[in-house]
C-alpha positions in Angstrom: 205.4 -6.3 285.4 202.2 -5.6 283.6 200.6 -8.7 285.1 201.0 -7.0 288.5 198.2 -4.6 287.4 195.8 -7.5 286.6 193.0 -8.4 286.7 191.5 -5.9 284.4 187.8 -5.2 284.5 185.2 -2.5 285.2 186.9 -1.2 288.3 190.4 -1.6 286.9 190.5 -0.7 283.2 193.3 -2.0 281.1 195.8 0.8 280.3 195.9 2.1 276.8 199.3 3.2 275.5 200.4 5.2 272.5 203.3 5.3 270.1 203.7 8.3 267.9 205.5 8.7 264.6 206.2 5.0 264.1 207.0 3.3 260.8 205.3 0.1 259.6 208.1 -2.4 259.0 207.6 -4.9 256.2 204.4 -5.7 254.5 201.2 -5.9 256.6 199.3 -9.3 256.5 195.6 -9.4 256.2 194.0 -12.0 258.5 190.5 -13.0 257.6 188.9 -10.2 255.7 189.4 -7.2 258.0 192.2 -7.8 260.5 195.8 -6.6 260.1 198.9 -8.1 261.5 202.0 -5.9 261.1 205.2 -4.7 262.8 206.1 -1.2 263.8 209.6 0.3 264.3 210.3 2.7 267.1 213.9 3.7 267.5 216.0 0.5 267.4 213.0 -1.7 268.5 210.4 -3.5 266.4 207.0 -4.5 267.9 204.4 -7.0 266.5 200.9 -5.5 266.3 197.5 -6.8 265.4 194.5 -4.6 264.6 191.1 -6.3 264.7 188.5 -4.8 262.4 190.9 -2.8 260.3 191.1 -3.6 256.6 194.4 -2.9 254.8 192.9 0.3 253.4 192.6 1.7 256.9 196.4 1.7 257.4 197.7 5.1 256.4 200.7 5.4 254.2 203.9 6.7 255.8 204.4 7.1 259.5 201.5 6.5 261.9 200.4 7.1 265.5 198.8 4.1 267.3 196.9 3.6 270.5 197.1 0.0 271.8 196.9 -2.3 274.8 199.7 -4.7 275.5 199.0 -8.4 275.4 200.8 -11.7 275.6 200.5 -13.7 272.4 201.0 -17.4 273.0 201.5 -19.5 269.9 202.8 -23.0 269.7 204.3 -22.8 273.2 206.1 -19.5 272.5 205.1 -16.3 274.3 205.6 -12.9 272.8 204.5 -9.3 273.6 202.1 -8.0 271.0 200.4 -4.6 270.6 196.6 -4.9 270.2 195.9 -1.8 268.2 192.8 0.2 269.2 193.2 3.1 266.9 195.4 4.2 264.0 195.9 7.6 262.4 198.5 9.3 260.2 201.4 10.7 262.3 200.6 14.2 263.5 
């Protein structure tokens, strides 16, 4: 349904969403030197996330709040929903 809002651009900015008080699930992966790939748990659901320009040290310990845009990640013919993280902070 998100595709119905497309195309995004200057006159139609991409919506930014937030998840509060989520837990990082498993060990984050460092991609390149300063990108993080990790999963967050929210209730019974787990979501894959990627944070460009965030080194591992930028990920707070414990629960976090994240701001993100939703994106479709296509990899080897498979399509998954992914959170492209715009900001991270310790849970408030």
